[in-house]
All heavy atoms as an XYZ file, in Angstrom:
809
protein
N      18.312     15.989    -22.868
C      17.513     16.131    -21.673
C      18.461     16.345    -20.500
O      19.419     15.618    -20.319
C      16.676     14.861    -21.484
C      15.653     14.984    -20.390
S      14.674     13.472    -20.103
C      13.638     13.438    -21.525
N      18.201     17.342    -19.676
C      19.075     17.635    -18.542
C      18.892     16.589    -17.449
O      17.920     15.832    -17.433
C      18.758     19.024    -17.981
O      17.524     18.996    -17.302
N      19.870     16.548    -16.522
C      19.800     15.584    -15.424
C      18.578     15.816    -14.556
O      17.953     14.869    -14.086
C      21.065     15.663    -14.566
C      22.271     15.082    -15.287
O      22.064     14.299    -16.240
O      23.403     15.408    -14.901
N      18.209     17.077    -14.333
C      17.048     17.398    -13.497
C      15.771     16.910    -14.160
O      14.941     16.241    -13.540
C      16.978     18.913    -13.209
C      15.684     19.268    -12.498
C      18.178     19.358    -12.394
N      15.589     17.234    -15.450
C      14.364     16.806    -16.122
C      14.332     15.293    -16.297
O      13.279     14.676    -16.240
C      14.200     17.510    -17.468
O      15.250     17.174    -18.330
N      15.493     14.649    -16.472
C      15.551     13.193    -16.591
C      15.137     12.545    -15.270
O      14.358     11.601    -15.253
C      16.955     12.743    -16.985
C      17.031     11.269    -17.332
C      18.407     10.847    -17.838
N      18.778     11.620    -19.010
C      19.928     12.274    -19.155
N      20.823     12.247    -18.189
N      20.191     12.944    -20.245
N      15.627     13.064    -14.149
C      15.256     12.489    -12.850
C      13.785     12.761    -12.543
O      13.106     11.919    -11.973
C      16.144     13.024    -11.732
O      15.931     14.403    -11.543
N      13.273     13.929    -12.957
C      11.858     14.233    -12.766
C      10.997     13.310    -13.607
O       9.988     12.780    -13.141
C      11.556     15.700    -13.131
O      12.385     16.543    -12.339
C      10.104     16.039    -12.896
N      11.407     13.081    -14.859
C      10.680     12.174    -15.737
C      10.704     10.755    -15.174
O       9.687     10.058    -15.171
C      11.287     12.198    -17.141
C      10.660     11.221    -18.079
N       9.386     11.401    -18.562
C      11.118     10.048    -18.583
C       9.089     10.373    -19.337
N      10.121      9.545    -19.374
N      11.858     10.324    -14.663
C      11.989      8.988    -14.082
C      11.088      8.848    -12.862
O      10.403      7.839    -12.701
C      13.451      8.705    -13.719
C      13.685      7.349    -13.158
N      13.556      6.208    -13.910
C      14.015      6.944    -11.905
C      13.809      5.146    -13.146
N      14.096      5.573    -11.932
N      11.057      9.874    -12.010
C      10.218      9.844    -10.814
C       8.741      9.800    -11.188
O       7.964      9.066    -10.575
C      10.500     11.048     -9.929
N       8.335     10.565    -12.208
C       6.930     10.544    -12.607
C       6.569      9.211    -13.253
O       5.454      8.715    -13.088
C       6.605     11.709    -13.539
O       7.322     11.606    -14.746
N       7.498      8.582    -13.971
C       7.244      7.267    -14.552
C       7.094      6.218    -13.450
O       6.221      5.344    -13.530
C       8.368      6.878    -15.505
N       7.924      6.313    -12.412
C       7.801      5.391    -11.278
C       6.455      5.579    -10.588
O       5.804      4.606    -10.213
C       8.928      5.614    -10.273
C      10.256      5.058    -10.703
C      11.329      5.317     -9.665
O      11.044      5.925     -8.617
O      12.474      4.913     -9.923
N       6.048      6.828    -10.406
C       4.780      7.106     -9.739
C       3.609      6.577    -10.574
O       2.674      5.994    -10.042
C       4.626      8.592     -9.464
C       3.325      8.924     -8.803
C       2.334      9.704     -9.284
C       2.858      8.468     -7.528
N       1.291      9.758     -8.404
C       1.587      9.008     -7.317
C       3.399      7.640     -6.542
C       0.841      8.753     -6.170
C       2.642      7.400     -5.393
C       1.397      7.951     -5.217
N       3.674      6.743    -11.884
C       2.619      6.235    -12.757
C       2.554      4.710    -12.685
O       1.469      4.143    -12.591
C       2.844      6.689    -14.204
C       1.811      6.190    -15.210
C       0.424      6.673    -14.838
C       2.185      6.666    -16.602
N       3.710      4.060    -12.695
C       3.724      2.603    -12.572
C       3.104      2.173    -11.251
O       2.325      1.219    -11.191
C       5.152      2.075    -12.671
C       5.226      0.564    -12.546
C       6.648      0.037    -12.590
O       7.578      0.806    -12.838
O       6.802     -1.172    -12.369
N       3.427      2.894    -10.178
C       2.858      2.574     -8.872
C       1.343      2.762     -8.885
O       0.604      1.941     -8.360
C       3.493      3.443     -7.790
C       3.133      3.039     -6.394
C       3.951      3.802     -5.373
C       3.752      3.232     -3.995
N       4.586      3.860     -2.998
N       0.876      3.839     -9.511
C      -0.560      4.080     -9.591
C      -1.285      2.958    -10.319
O      -2.402      2.582     -9.964
C      -0.846      5.404    -10.312
C      -0.700      6.679     -9.517
C      -0.895      7.885    -10.424
C      -1.674      6.728     -8.357
N      -0.660      2.421    -11.366
C      -1.315      1.401    -12.175
C      -1.172     -0.013    -11.617
O      -1.955     -0.895    -11.964
C      -0.776      1.445    -13.606
C      -1.096      2.722    -14.389
C      -0.388      2.715    -15.729
C      -2.601      2.889    -14.574
N      -0.184     -0.267    -10.762
C       0.052     -1.631    -10.288
C      -0.260     -1.838     -8.804
O      -0.646     -2.939     -8.419
C       1.503     -2.063    -10.539
O       2.381     -1.151     -9.889
C       1.811     -2.119    -12.014
N      -0.078     -0.839     -7.987
C      -0.291     -1.009     -6.552
C      -1.752     -0.790     -6.191
O      -2.487     -0.098     -6.889
C       0.567     -0.022     -5.761
C       1.992     -0.480     -5.591
C       2.862     -0.511     -6.667
C       2.466     -0.883     -4.361
C       4.171     -0.934     -6.521
C       3.770     -1.303     -4.196
C       4.618     -1.322     -5.278
O       5.905     -1.742     -5.127
N      -2.158     -1.394     -5.084
C      -3.495     -1.225     -4.542
C      -3.386     -0.557     -3.171
O      -2.431     -0.804     -2.441
C      -4.186     -2.568     -4.348
C      -4.475     -3.281     -5.620
N      -4.600     -4.637     -5.689
C      -4.691     -2.846     -6.870
C      -4.874     -5.006     -6.914
N      -4.923     -3.926     -7.661
N      -4.372      0.269     -2.855
C      -4.467      0.778     -1.494
C      -5.032     -0.373     -0.671
O      -6.143     -0.844     -0.918
C      -5.375      2.002     -1.418
C      -5.540      2.583     -0.020
C      -4.195      3.028      0.542
C      -6.503      3.747     -0.043
N      -4.253     -0.857      0.269
C      -4.606     -2.048      1.032
C      -4.832     -1.673      2.487
O      -4.014     -0.994      3.096
C      -3.482     -3.096      0.931
O      -3.252     -3.376     -0.455
C      -3.835     -4.368      1.655
N      -5.958     -2.124      3.014
C      -6.299     -1.904      4.415
C      -6.519     -3.263      5.061
O      -7.225     -4.103      4.517
C      -7.575     -1.059      4.543
O      -7.394      0.162      3.830
C      -7.882     -0.744      6.000
N      -5.891     -3.462      6.209
C      -6.045     -4.720      6.941
C      -6.536     -4.413      8.350
O      -5.958     -3.584      9.044
C      -4.720     -5.472      6.998
N      -7.619     -5.078      8.733
C      -8.079     -5.008     10.119
C      -7.509     -6.236     10.818
O      -7.826     -7.376     10.451
C      -9.592     -5.013     10.206
C     -10.067     -4.964     11.648
C     -11.567     -5.134     11.799
O     -12.185     -5.778     10.934
O     -12.105     -4.635     12.788
N      -6.667     -5.987     11.792
C      -5.972     -7.059     12.499
C      -6.587     -7.196     13.888
O      -6.598     -6.235     14.658
C      -4.471     -6.741     12.613
C      -3.869     -6.574     11.218
C      -3.748     -7.809     13.419
C      -2.493     -5.947     11.204
N      -7.124     -8.373     14.190
C      -7.608     -8.669     15.536
C      -6.538     -9.486     16.240
O      -6.005    -10.451     15.670
C      -8.924     -9.447     15.495
C     -10.134     -8.700     14.971
C     -11.355     -9.611     14.967
C     -10.419     -7.455     15.789
N      -6.206     -9.075     17.453
C      -5.177     -9.783     18.199
C      -5.576     -9.899     19.667
O      -6.396     -9.136     20.168
C      -3.819     -9.091     18.059
C      -3.757     -7.702     18.654
C      -3.260     -7.501     19.941
C      -4.190     -6.600     17.935
C      -3.209     -6.227     20.492
C      -4.123     -5.327     18.476
C      -3.639     -5.149     19.754
O      -3.582     -3.896     20.304
N      -4.994    -10.898     20.317
C      -5.246    -11.119     21.739
C      -4.406    -10.132     22.549
O      -3.202    -10.005     22.316
C      -4.878    -12.554     22.141
C      -5.705    -13.583     21.439
N      -6.919    -14.005     21.912
C      -5.495    -14.267     20.292
C      -7.423    -14.909     21.092
N      -6.571    -15.089     20.094
N      -5.034     -9.461     23.487
C      -4.287     -8.522     24.330
C      -3.300     -9.317     25.190
O      -3.661    -10.353     25.755
C      -5.247     -7.722     25.206
C      -6.136     -6.796     24.402
S      -7.227     -5.808     25.442
C      -6.026     -4.800     26.305
N      -2.055     -8.865     25.279
C      -1.044     -9.620     26.035
C      -1.410     -9.837     27.505
O      -1.207    -10.925     28.038
C       0.224     -8.770     25.912
C       0.004     -7.941     24.689
C      -1.475     -7.710     24.604
N      -1.961     -8.821     28.161
C      -2.290     -8.932     29.586
C      -3.611     -9.656     29.836
O      -3.844    -10.163     30.929
C      -2.346     -7.549     30.222
C      -0.990     -6.858     30.208
O       0.025     -7.569     30.067
O      -0.952     -5.625     30.311
N      -4.489     -9.677     28.835
C      -5.804    -10.313     28.946
C      -6.061    -11.101     27.662
O      -6.795    -10.656     26.784
C      -6.902     -9.265     29.169
C      -6.648     -8.374     30.350
N      -6.856     -8.804     31.639
C      -6.179     -7.110     30.428
C      -6.539     -7.819     32.474
N      -6.125     -6.785     31.761
N      -5.470    -12.293     27.540
C      -5.515    -13.038     26.276
C      -6.918    -13.425     25.799
O      -7.103    -13.733     24.633
C      -4.675    -14.277     26.536
C      -4.105    -14.157     27.889
C      -4.671    -12.952     28.539
N      -7.911    -13.384     26.676
C      -9.272    -13.723     26.250
C      -9.964    -12.537     25.574
O     -11.024    -12.711     24.978
C     -10.087    -14.197     27.458
C      -9.485    -15.487     28.041
C     -10.231    -15.969     29.221
N     -11.450    -16.626     28.740
C     -12.396    -17.074     29.529
N     -12.293    -16.932     30.830
N     -13.454    -17.662     29.011
N      -9.365    -11.356     25.666
C      -9.927    -10.165     25.028
C      -9.216     -9.894     23.705
O      -8.003    -10.051     23.600
C      -9.788     -8.940     25.937
C     -10.546     -8.978     27.260
C     -10.247     -7.724     28.057
C     -12.033     -9.125     27.016
N     -10.001     -9.476     22.720
C      -9.436     -9.126     21.416
C      -9.399     -7.611     21.270
O     -10.292     -6.905     21.737
C     -10.280     -9.708     20.281
C     -10.294    -11.227     20.157
C     -11.240    -11.649     19.045
C      -8.905    -11.761     19.897
N      -8.372     -7.145     20.588
C      -8.251     -5.728     20.264
C      -8.025     -5.611     18.759
O      -7.504     -6.520     18.125
C      -7.107     -5.081     21.031
C      -7.083     -3.581     20.870
C      -6.448     -2.891     22.064
O      -6.074     -3.519     23.037
N      -6.327     -1.591     21.975
N      -8.404     -4.475     18.215
C      -8.307     -4.262     16.776
C      -7.201     -3.263     16.459
O      -6.995     -2.290     17.182
C      -9.648     -3.726     16.263
O      -9.563     -3.420     14.901
N      -6.503     -3.519     15.354
C      -5.479     -2.610     14.840
C      -5.703     -2.499     13.336
O      -5.938     -3.505     12.672
C      -4.073     -3.154     15.128
C      -2.968     -2.291     14.606
C      -2.520     -1.188     15.331
C      -2.360     -2.555     13.383
C      -1.501     -0.386     14.849
C      -1.345     -1.752     12.897
C      -0.920     -0.672     13.637
O       0.077      0.120     13.156
N      -5.643     -1.285     12.799
C      -5.837     -1.087     11.366
C      -4.503     -0.698     10.733
O      -3.854      0.254     11.171
C      -6.904     -0.008     11.084
C      -7.021      0.263      9.599
C      -8.247     -0.452     11.644
N      -4.116     -1.453      9.716
C      -2.883     -1.205      8.952
C      -3.299     -0.799      7.544
O      -4.196     -1.392      6.949
C      -2.059     -2.481      8.901
C      -0.812     -2.417      8.074
C       0.429     -2.065      8.508
C      -0.676     -2.735      6.679
N       1.331     -2.148      7.480
C       0.660     -2.554      6.330
C      -1.550     -3.143      5.696
C       1.149     -2.774      5.054
C      -1.083     -3.365      4.419
C       0.264     -3.177      4.110
N      -2.655      0.243      7.003
C      -2.975      0.679      5.647
C      -1.708      1.128      4.938
O      -0.894      1.857      5.504
C      -3.982      1.821      5.678
C      -4.526      2.185      4.310
C      -5.644      3.213      4.402
O      -5.433      4.292      4.925
N      -6.811      2.849      3.899
N      -1.551      0.677      3.682
C      -0.394      1.050      2.886
C      -0.676      0.674      1.430
O      -1.650     -0.001      1.140
C       0.856      0.321      3.375
C       2.138      1.034      3.005
O       2.095      2.018      2.222
O       3.206      0.615      3.481
N       0.190      1.098      0.529
C       0.104      0.670     -0.860
C       0.825     -0.665     -0.967
O       1.944     -0.815     -0.484
C       0.748      1.699     -1.789
C       0.057      3.036     -1.734
C       0.661      4.132     -1.161
C      -1.226      3.182     -2.249
C       0.015      5.359     -1.109
C      -1.880      4.400     -2.196
C      -1.257      5.484     -1.630
O      -1.905      6.677     -1.576
N       0.169     -1.647     -1.597
C       0.747     -2.982     -1.658
C       0.347     -3.654     -2.977
O      -0.540     -3.178     -3.680
C       0.255     -3.813     -0.471
C       1.253     -4.867     -0.035
O       2.252     -5.101     -0.746
O       1.037     -5.471      1.027
N       1.009     -4.731     -3.295
C       0.752     -5.462     -4.536
C      -0.178     -6.645     -4.273
O       0.186     -7.587     -3.564
C       2.075     -5.980     -5.129
C       3.021     -4.905     -5.639
C       4.396     -5.481     -5.913
C       2.455     -4.272     -6.890
N      -1.378     -6.592     -4.837
C      -2.322     -7.704     -4.709
C      -1.977     -8.742     -5.768
O      -1.443     -8.397     -6.814
C      -3.745     -7.190     -4.908
N      -2.231     -9.978     -5.564
C      -2.936    -10.610     -4.452
C      -2.014    -11.176     -3.376
O      -2.480    -11.718     -2.390
C      -3.687    -11.756     -5.139
C      -2.755    -12.197     -6.218
C      -2.077    -10.920     -6.684
N      -0.686    -11.047     -3.545
C       0.235    -11.645     -2.567
C       0.521    -10.739     -1.370
O       0.935    -11.210     -0.326
C       1.539    -12.059     -3.244
C       1.312    -13.188     -4.234
C       2.607    -13.735     -4.751
C       2.308    -14.893     -5.680
N       3.500    -15.565     -6.126
N       0.352     -9.433     -1.519
C       0.521     -8.449     -0.448
C       1.851     -8.605      0.299
O       1.879     -8.877      1.499
C      -0.646     -8.523      0.544
C      -1.983     -8.334     -0.110
C      -2.869     -9.387     -0.245
C      -2.351     -7.096     -0.600
C      -4.094     -9.219     -0.846
C      -3.579     -6.909     -1.211
C      -4.455     -7.971     -1.337
N       2.982     -8.412     -0.379
C       4.281     -8.584      0.291
C       4.503     -7.589      1.437
O       5.133     -7.940      2.442
C       5.301     -8.378     -0.832
C       4.568     -7.614     -1.889
C       3.135     -8.036     -1.786
N       4.001     -6.378      1.321
C       4.162     -5.398      2.396
C       3.408     -5.808      3.653
O       3.933     -5.717      4.770
N       2.178     -6.257      3.482
C       1.383     -6.714      4.627
C       1.999     -7.952      5.245
O       2.089     -8.070      6.472
C      -0.058     -6.994      4.189
C      -0.986     -7.573      5.265
C      -1.087     -6.639      6.472
C      -2.363     -7.850      4.678
N       2.463     -8.883      4.412
C       3.103    -10.096      4.940
C       4.350     -9.750      5.759
O       4.590    -10.329      6.810
C       3.469    -11.051      3.816
C       2.263    -11.717      3.217
C       2.693    -12.745      2.173
N       1.559    -13.388      1.587
C       0.943    -14.436      2.096
N       1.353    -14.939      3.240
N      -0.087    -14.974      1.484
N       5.134     -8.792      5.275
C       6.331     -8.358      6.016
C       5.933     -7.778      7.373
O       6.557     -8.069      8.395
C       7.104     -7.329      5.189
C       8.369     -6.844      5.835
C       9.083     -5.857      4.937
C      10.302     -5.294      5.638
N      10.991     -4.278      4.839
N       4.868     -6.966      7.378
C       4.395     -6.382      8.635
C       3.902     -7.468      9.588
O       4.219     -7.441     10.790
C       3.286     -5.363      8.368
C       2.713     -4.779      9.620
C       3.410     -3.831     10.347
C       1.474     -5.191     10.090
C       2.903     -3.301     11.515
C       0.949     -4.666     11.256
C       1.662     -3.723     11.968
N       3.142     -8.431      9.086
C       2.628     -9.499      9.949
C       3.754    -10.393     10.468
O       3.713    -10.852     11.620
C       1.580    -10.324      9.208
C       0.279     -9.577      8.889
C      -0.635    -10.453      8.047
C      -0.426     -9.100     10.145
N       4.781    -10.635      9.649
C       5.951    -11.384     10.118
C       6.649    -10.634     11.246
O       7.059    -11.231     12.251
C       6.933    -11.639      8.971
C       6.418    -12.649      7.961
O       5.447    -13.385      8.283
O       6.978    -12.692      6.841
N       6.780     -9.310     11.080
C       7.367     -8.477     12.140
C       6.522     -8.583     13.407
O       7.049     -8.736     14.508
C       7.451     -7.013     11.676
C       7.729     -6.056     12.791
C       9.019     -5.878     13.270
C       6.707     -5.330     13.379
C       9.285     -5.004     14.305
C       6.957     -4.452     14.416
C       8.248     -4.289     14.885
N       5.202     -8.499     13.253
C       4.286     -8.567     14.396
C       4.507     -9.869     15.169
O       4.669     -9.850     16.387
C       2.839     -8.487     13.899
C       1.809     -8.450     14.993
C       1.560     -9.423     15.925
C       0.896     -7.397     15.268
N       0.546     -9.041     16.737
C       0.118     -7.805     16.372
C       0.647     -6.163     14.676
C      -0.896     -7.008     16.897
C      -0.361     -5.379     15.213
C      -1.116     -5.789     16.306
N       4.490    -10.987     14.449
C       4.634    -12.282     15.114
C       6.002    -12.461     15.766
O       6.114    -13.096     16.805
C       4.360    -13.415     14.132
C       2.885    -13.501     13.762
C       2.577    -14.662     12.838
O       3.435    -15.003     11.993
O       1.477    -15.202     12.963
N       7.049    -11.873     15.192
C       8.398    -12.024     15.731
C       8.679    -11.084     16.902
O       9.408    -11.451     17.827
C       9.429    -11.788     14.633
N       8.101     -9.871     16.879
C       8.515     -8.845     17.841
C       7.457     -8.389     18.838
O       7.806     -7.820     19.868
C       8.987     -7.592     17.084
C      10.030     -7.826     16.044
C      11.366     -7.933     16.655
N      12.336     -8.222     15.606
C      13.590     -7.960     15.707
N      14.054     -7.397     16.780
N      14.402     -8.273     14.725
N       6.172     -8.604     18.550
C       5.128     -8.077     19.431
C       4.489     -9.189     20.254
O       4.477    -10.347     19.841
C       4.065     -7.336     18.608
C       4.586     -6.160     17.780
C       3.459     -5.507     17.009
C       5.305     -5.142     18.641
N       3.946     -8.821     21.413
C       3.414     -9.806     22.342
C       2.009    -10.278     21.996
O       1.657    -11.410     22.289
C       3.408     -9.234     23.768
C       4.818     -9.043     24.306
O       5.713     -9.795     23.869
O       5.011     -8.157     25.147
N       1.177     -9.443     21.409
C      -0.211     -9.816     21.130
C      -0.303    -10.855     20.028
O       0.064    -10.609     18.886
N      -0.806    -12.046     20.361
C      -0.936    -13.130     19.383
C      -2.054    -12.787     18.391
O      -3.144    -12.372     18.778
C      -1.249    -14.442     20.096
C      -1.323    -15.624     19.177
C      -1.660    -16.895     19.945
C      -1.843    -18.016     18.933
N      -2.513    -19.152     19.533
N      -1.774    -12.978     17.104
C      -2.761    -12.670     16.079
C      -3.950    -13.624     16.163
O      -3.789    -14.826     16.347
C      -2.132    -12.779     14.689
C      -1.035    -11.761     14.365
C      -0.435    -12.067     13.006
C      -1.593    -10.357     14.402
N      -5.134    -13.063     16.008
C      -6.357    -13.859     15.965
C      -6.838    -13.996     14.518
O      -7.062    -15.088     14.032
C      -7.443    -13.208     16.822
C      -8.761    -13.887     16.747
N      -9.714    -13.571     15.799
C      -9.298    -14.871     17.494
C     -10.763    -14.335     15.965
N     -10.545    -15.137     16.993
N      -6.971    -12.848     13.823
C      -7.431    -12.873     12.432
C      -7.033    -11.574     11.739
O      -6.774    -10.558     12.386
C      -8.947    -13.071     12.354
O      -9.608    -12.014     13.019
N      -7.005    -11.643     10.412
C      -6.687    -10.476      9.595
C      -7.702    -10.426      8.456
O      -7.870    -11.405      7.730
C      -5.254    -10.565      9.007
C      -4.950     -9.356      8.132
C      -4.229    -10.695     10.123
N      -8.367     -9.285      8.329
C      -9.318     -9.078      7.225
C      -8.719     -8.013      6.315
O      -8.352     -6.929      6.774
C     -10.671     -8.629      7.761
C     -11.683     -8.452      6.662
C     -13.077     -8.221      7.160
N     -13.132     -7.404      8.348
C     -14.256     -6.956      8.878
N     -15.407     -7.261      8.342
N     -14.236     -6.209      9.954
N      -8.630     -8.334      5.022
C      -7.947     -7.454      4.067
C      -8.936     -6.947      3.023
O      -9.728     -7.715      2.483
C      -6.795     -8.208      3.362
C      -6.102     -7.316      2.347
C      -5.808     -8.737      4.384
N      -8.856     -5.646      2.751
C      -9.618     -5.019      1.681
C      -8.607     -4.279      0.819
O      -7.712     -3.603      1.329
C     -10.665     -4.029      2.237
C     -11.414     -3.350      1.119
C     -11.617     -4.730      3.178
N      -8.754     -4.428     -0.502
C      -7.787     -3.823     -1.409
C      -8.504     -3.236     -2.614
O      -9.444     -3.832     -3.136
C      -6.801     -4.903     -1.868
O      -5.870     -4.379     -2.758
N      -8.062     -2.063     -3.036
C      -8.650     -1.417     -4.214
C      -7.543     -0.752     -5.012
O      -6.608     -0.174     -4.458
C      -9.673     -0.374     -3.786
N      -7.664     -0.836     -6.337
C      -6.686     -0.160     -7.196
C      -6.725      1.340     -6.931
O      -7.785      1.905     -6.699
C      -7.017     -0.394     -8.664
C      -6.625     -1.734     -9.175
C      -6.801     -1.753    -10.692
N      -6.502     -3.059    -11.207
C      -5.295     -3.431    -11.599
N      -4.309     -2.585    -11.554
N      -5.088     -4.643    -12.053
N      -5.566      1.952     -7.017
C      -5.486      3.398     -6.866
C      -6.097      4.051     -8.097
O      -6.909      4.960     -8.007
C      -4.023      3.847     -6.690
C      -3.418      3.151     -5.476
C      -3.938      5.357     -6.562
C      -1.927      3.307     -5.378
N      -5.687      3.560     -9.241
C      -6.203      4.055    -10.515
C      -6.152      2.885    -11.492
O      -5.223      2.096    -11.473
C      -5.392      5.261    -11.030
C      -6.037      5.873    -12.252
C      -3.970      4.893    -11.299
C      -5.403      7.197    -12.682
N      -7.147      2.752    -12.310
C      -7.144      1.671    -13.286
C      -6.651      2.196    -14.632
O      -6.587      3.405    -14.859
C      -8.546      1.073    -13.435
O      -9.413      2.014    -14.008
N      -6.328      1.302    -15.513
C      -5.845      1.700    -16.838
C      -6.897      2.529    -17.575
O      -6.562      3.418    -18.351
C      -5.468      0.473    -17.646
N      -8.181      2.263    -17.337
C      -9.238      3.022    -17.991
C      -9.285      4.472    -17.494
O      -9.750      5.356    -18.194
C     -10.616      2.385    -17.743
C     -10.771      1.013    -18.324
C     -10.331     -0.076    -17.334
O      -9.576      0.177    -16.407
N     -10.803     -1.275    -17.548
N      -8.822      4.703    -16.262
C      -8.832      6.054    -15.701
C      -7.688      6.917    -16.215
O      -7.709      8.126    -16.078
C      -8.745      6.007    -14.174
C      -9.955      5.355    -13.556
O     -11.035      5.401    -14.175
O      -9.816      4.793    -12.459
N      -6.669      6.285    -16.768
C      -5.488      7.002    -17.232
C      -5.636      7.329    -18.713
O      -5.914      6.467    -19.532
C      -4.230      6.145    -17.012
C      -2.990      6.780    -17.561
C      -2.405      7.855    -16.919
C      -2.416      6.325    -18.740
C      -1.271      8.451    -17.433
C      -1.284      6.914    -19.262
C      -0.720      7.980    -18.603
O       0.393      8.568    -19.118
N      -5.457      8.601    -19.045
C      -5.480      9.024    -20.450
C      -4.299      9.961    -20.669
O      -4.019     10.833    -19.841
C      -6.763      9.786    -20.765
C      -8.003      8.944    -20.713
C      -9.178      9.762    -21.152
N      -9.163     11.047    -20.485
C     -10.230     11.661    -19.990
N     -11.407     11.124    -20.109
N     -10.133     12.820    -19.390
N      -3.640      9.799    -21.778
C      -2.547     10.693    -22.138
C      -3.138     12.008    -22.637
O      -4.184     12.026    -23.288
C      -1.687     10.063    -23.222
N      -2.466     13.079    -22.324
C      -2.936     14.392    -22.783
C      -2.736     14.524    -24.292
O      -1.736     14.080    -24.841
C      -2.175     15.496    -22.058
N      -3.696     15.153    -24.945
C      -3.611     15.355    -26.388
C      -2.614     16.467    -26.698
O      -1.961     16.456    -27.743
C      -4.982     15.703    -26.960
N      -2.479     17.424    -25.784
C      -1.564     18.539    -26.016
C      -1.131     19.116    -24.668
O      -1.787     18.913    -23.660
C      -2.242     19.619    -26.849
N      -0.041     19.837    -24.705
C       0.456     20.483    -23.501
C       0.808     21.920    -23.840
O       1.443     22.177    -24.871
C       1.707     19.751    -23.006
O       2.261     20.430    -21.905
N       0.386     22.852    -23.017
C       0.633     24.267    -23.279
C       1.285     24.905    -22.056
O       0.936     24.592    -20.915
C      -0.687     24.999    -23.565
C      -1.451     24.421    -24.734
C      -2.514     23.555    -24.504
C      -1.095     24.717    -26.032
C      -3.206     23.007    -25.572
C      -1.782     24.178    -27.101
C      -2.854     23.324    -26.865
O      -3.541     22.786    -27.906
N       2.228     25.787    -22.296
C       2.853     26.558    -21.231
C       2.360     27.994    -21.320
O       2.411     28.609    -22.405
C       4.385     26.550    -21.371
C       4.968     25.191    -21.089
O       4.400     24.464    -20.252
O       5.995     24.846    -21.700
N       1.880     28.509    -20.229
C       1.451     29.915    -20.179
C       2.420     30.698    -19.312
O       2.777     30.258    -18.227
C       0.028     30.014    -19.605
C      -1.058     29.308    -20.405
C      -2.370     29.390    -19.634
C      -1.197     29.932    -21.761
N       2.838     31.832    -19.806
C       3.795     32.645    -19.044
C       3.105     33.848    -18.478
O       2.229     34.422    -18.949
C       4.953     33.093    -19.925
C       5.750     31.940    -20.433
N       6.681     31.308    -19.678
C       5.725     31.277    -21.623
C       7.222     30.324    -20.381
N       6.646     30.290    -21.558
């Protein structure tokens, strides 16, 4: 196997693993406006993350609390698999047409 096809195969295997393990995660973040703390504002964060611990979202929220002025009020999280194992099927055959 050539280096190019090996790296392509490795990249596709990584992508397949990500499809089967990661969830599309959306978080609605309500925070107090810095200039008007009695008012709440909404921010939507979305990324691929690992449920149920959500390390990517936790890293973002840690950054928010350390670096941004708006104090967090609440976070609502919705997560869905990108693809389930039942959705994935191996091809029975592969054909090249020239």
